[in-house]
C-alpha positions as a Python dict, from the first residue, in 0.01 Angstrom:
ca = {
    (1, 'M'): (0, 0, 0),
    (2, 'E'): (336, -96, -150),
    (3, 'A'): (493, 241, -58),
    (4, 'V'): (369, 205, 302),
    (5, 'I'): (512, -147, 326),
    (6, 'Q'): (848, -43, 180),
    (7, 'E'): (876, 256, 414),
    (8, 'S'): (774, 38, 712),
    (9, 'L'): (1047, -211, 620),
    (10, 'R'): (1296, 75, 591),
    (11, 'L'): (1209, 207, 935),
    (12, 'Y'): (1173, -134, 1098),
    (13, 'P'): (1370, -395, 904),
    (14, 'P'): (1312, -743, 1043),
    (15, 'I'): (1687, -798, 1087),
    (16, 'S'): (1964, -558, 1184),
    (17, 'H'): (2244, -693, 967),
    (18, 'F'): (2358, -966, 732),
    (19, 'V'): (2674, -1161, 806),
    (20, 'N'): (2705, -1375, 499),
    (21, 'R'): (2962, -1211, 277),
    (22, 'V'): (3329, -1307, 279),
    (23, 'A'): (3594, -1118, 85),
    (24, 'A'): (3706, -1344, -201),
    (25, 'R'): (4026, -1142, -246),
    (26, 'D'): (4211, -856, -82),
    (27, 'Y'): (4009, -541, -148),
    (28, 'E'): (4079, -178, -74),
    (29, 'F'): (3777, 35, 16),
    (30, 'K'): (3808, 405, 99),
    (31, 'G'): (4173, 364, 192),
    (32, 'R'): (4120, 56, 409),
    (33, 'L'): (4227, -296, 322),
    (34, 'I'): (3973, -577, 360),
    (35, 'P'): (4187, -893, 360),
    (36, 'K'): (4079, -1202, 168),
    (37, 'G'): (3867, -1429, 389),
    (38, 'T'): (3734, -1146, 607),
    (39, 'Q'): (3367, -1175, 694),
    (40, 'V'): (3190, -851, 601),
    (41, 'L'): (2896, -726, 808),
    (42, 'I'): (2637, -526, 616),
    (43, 'P'): (2460, -300, 869),
    (44, 'I'): (2105, -291, 732),
    (45, 'Y'): (1960, -94, 1022),
    (46, 'Q'): (2228, 174, 985),
    (47, 'L'): (2184, 188, 605),
    (48, 'H'): (1815, 256, 657),
    (49, 'K'): (1890, 537, 904),
    (50, 'D'): (2161, 714, 699),
    (51, 'S'): (2050, 1079, 677),
    (52, 'E'): (2261, 1131, 364),
    (53, 'K'): (2055, 868, 179),
    (54, 'W'): (1721, 914, 359),
    (55, 'P'): (1634, 1274, 453),
    (56, 'E'): (1472, 1279, 798),
    (57, 'P'): (1537, 904, 839),
    (58, 'E'): (1325, 858, 1155),
    (59, 'E'): (1012, 1002, 988),
    (60, 'F'): (753, 773, 833),
    (61, 'R'): (734, 903, 474),
    (62, 'P'): (586, 645, 234),
    (63, 'E'): (602, 901, -47),
    (64, 'R'): (971, 807, -75),
    (65, 'F'): (852, 491, -254),
    (66, 'T'): (572, 620, -477),
    (67, 'K'): (593, 562, -853),
    (68, 'E'): (702, 924, -901),
    (69, 'N'): (987, 896, -648),
    (70, 'K'): (1108, 536, -697),
    (71, 'A'): (1364, 650, -955),
    (72, 'N'): (1529, 862, -682),
    (73, 'V'): (1572, 568, -443),
    (74, 'N'): (1919, 415, -427),
    (75, 'W'): (1813, 53, -372),
    (76, 'T'): (2160, -33, -238),
    (77, 'F'): (2048, 144, 81),
    (78, 'W'): (1709, -34, 113),
    (79, 'Q'): (1797, -383, 229),
    (80, 'P'): (1527, -549, 444),
    (81, 'F'): (1578, -867, 238),
    (82, 'G'): (1943, -822, 149),
    (83, 'G'): (2040, -737, -206),
    (84, 'G'): (2198, -860, -523),
    (85, 'P'): (2193, -1214, -655),
    (86, 'R'): (2187, -1363, -303),
    (87, 'N'): (1898, -1167, -157),
    (88, 'C'): (1633, -1348, 47),
    (89, 'I'): (1474, -1625, -156),
    (90, 'G'): (1146, -1564, 31),
    (91, 'M'): (1126, -1188, -41),
    (92, 'R'): (845, -1204, -299),
    (93, 'F'): (648, -1448, -87),
    (94, 'A'): (695, -1233, 226),
    (95, 'L'): (579, -917, 45),
    (96, 'L'): (278, -1102, -95),
    (97, 'E'): (189, -1232, 252),
    (98, 'I'): (218, -881, 400),
    (99, 'K'): (-13, -737, 131),
    (100, 'L'): (-264, -1021, 168),
    (101, 'A'): (-272, -994, 547),
    (102, 'L'): (-317, -616, 533),
    (103, 'A'): (-590, -639, 269),
    (104, 'K'): (-785, -902, 464),
    (105, 'L'): (-748, -702, 785),
    (106, 'L'): (-838, -363, 637),
    (107, 'I'): (-1149, -498, 462),
    (108, 'K'): (-1303, -577, 801),
    (109, 'F'): (-1136, -337, 1046),
    (110, 'K'): (-1019, 17, 1094),
    (111, 'L'): (-694, 33, 1290),
    (112, 'E'): (-675, 303, 1556),
    (113, 'A'): (-430, 405, 1823),
    (114, 'G'): (-533, 271, 2162),
    (115, 'P'): (-460, 406, 2509),
    (116, 'N'): (-127, 215, 2523),
    (117, 'T'): (-12, 291, 2168),
    (118, 'E'): (336, 446, 2145),
    (119, 'I'): (322, 747, 1913),
    (120, 'G'): (638, 872, 1741),
    (121, 'V'): (975, 702, 1733),
    (122, 'K'): (950, 354, 1881),
    (123, 'S'): (1211, 213, 2114),
    (124, 'R'): (1363, -104, 1975),
    (125, 'V'): (1523, -415, 2118),
    (126, 'F'): (1801, -592, 1929),
    (127, 'K'): (1807, -968, 1990),
    (128, 'G'): (2087, -1117, 1785),
    (129, 'N'): (2006, -1026, 1424),
    (130, 'L'): (1641, -951, 1500),
    (131, 'I'): (1485, -614, 1578),
    (132, 'Q'): (1163, -592, 1779),
    (133, 'P'): (960, -301, 1916),
    (134, 'K'): (1050, -281, 2286),
    (135, 'N'): (690, -242, 2400),
    (136, 'G'): (518, -427, 2117),
    (137, 'V'): (268, -275, 1875),
    (138, 'K'): (-63, -193, 2041),
    (139, 'L'): (-352, -99, 1814),
    (140, 'R'): (-726, -120, 1837),
    (141, 'A'): (-909, -301, 1553),
    (142, 'V'): (-1253, -142, 1516),
    (143, 'P'): (-1495, -349, 1305),
    (144, 'L'): (-1621, -170, 997),
    (145, 'S'): (-1994, -157, 933),
    (146, 'K'): (-2143, -438, 723),
    (147, 'Q'): (-2208, -182, 445),
    (148, 'N'): (-1839, -182, 360),
}
């Protein structure tokens, strides 16, 4: 479940970028000067789609985050909650809530594609820092038998 959640957050991070870092001093990066006081934009959506860091970046591949493969992940490029000492204070709570909601849902229902479900790469809408599926997420929740 954790690998599926991490890959889902890579493909569909809740925000597109962070704008909360300011250069404390002049800094040269790859031949370019970032002057002191410059606000630095960290493009999370683009980091998650970088084909050099994520082979086939538009494909849903939870195996990227399995125990066997986690050592190969460069966590600098997985940033749905930011990174470093100032990452999202609510990250652990959010991940716990996601797992709890999925567990409670999957105990009672099987999720299936419905007639209006978009299959494949989803079109997205960027509203400020937020990313949303353009046409929503349409699934059918089929109740499981009482034996389960």
